[in-house]
C-alpha positions as CSV (number, residue, x, y, z in Angstrom):
1,M,13.9,10.9,-12.2
2,A,10.4,9.9,-10.9
3,T,10.1,9.2,-7.2
4,K,8.8,5.9,-6.0
5,I,7.1,4.9,-2.7
6,K,7.7,1.7,-0.7
7,I,4.4,0.4,0.8
8,T,4.6,-2.1,3.6
9,K,1.6,-3.9,5.1
10,T,2.0,-3.5,8.9
11,K,-1.4,-4.6,10.2
12,S,-3.7,-7.5,9.5
13,D,-6.8,-7.0,7.3
14,I,-9.0,-9.2,9.4
15,G,-12.1,-7.3,10.2
16,S,-11.6,-4.9,7.3
17,S,-14.2,-4.4,4.6
18,Q,-13.9,-6.4,1.4
19,R,-13.2,-3.1,-0.4
20,Q,-10.1,-2.5,1.7
21,K,-8.9,-6.1,1.2
22,D,-9.3,-5.7,-2.6
23,T,-7.3,-2.5,-2.4
24,L,-4.4,-4.2,-0.6
25,K,-4.5,-7.0,-3.2
26,A,-4.4,-4.5,-6.0
27,L,-1.4,-2.8,-4.4
28,G,0.3,-6.2,-4.4
29,L,0.2,-6.7,-0.6
30,G,-0.7,-10.2,0.7
31,R,1.1,-11.3,3.8
32,M,2.0,-9.3,6.9
33,L,5.2,-7.2,6.4
34,S,5.1,-7.7,2.6
35,S,6.4,-4.7,0.7
36,T,6.1,-3.4,-2.8
37,V,7.5,-0.4,-4.6
38,K,5.2,1.7,-6.8
39,E,5.3,4.9,-8.8
40,N,4.3,7.9,-6.7
41,S,1.2,8.8,-8.7
42,D,-2.2,10.2,-7.7
43,C,-3.9,6.9,-8.3
44,I,-1.5,5.0,-6.0
45,R,-1.6,7.7,-3.3
46,G,-5.5,7.5,-3.3
47,M,-5.3,3.7,-2.8
48,V,-2.8,4.1,0.0
49,N,-5.0,6.7,1.7
50,K,-7.9,4.3,1.8
51,V,-5.9,1.7,3.7
52,S,-3.5,4.1,5.5
53,H,-4.3,2.4,8.9
54,L,-3.0,-0.9,7.6
55,V,0.2,0.1,5.8
56,S,3.3,2.3,6.2
57,V,4.8,4.3,3.4
58,E,8.3,5.7,2.7
59,E,9.7,7.4,-0.3
60,V,12.6,5.7,-2.1
61,E,14.8,6.9,-5.0
62,A,15.0,4.5,-7.9
């Protein structure tokens, strides 16, 4: 069974670069405290690393 990660937007993207805002949108995060569950892949992990100061991540089993 593949592990998944739950990504939650914890901080506002005001003042962030357009690239970081686009990354949040691609992850499916819009409003504050919105969450999404994604596969734990290298691509998703790279995107999370670019906006790690704006999100929190926890592993979930699904």
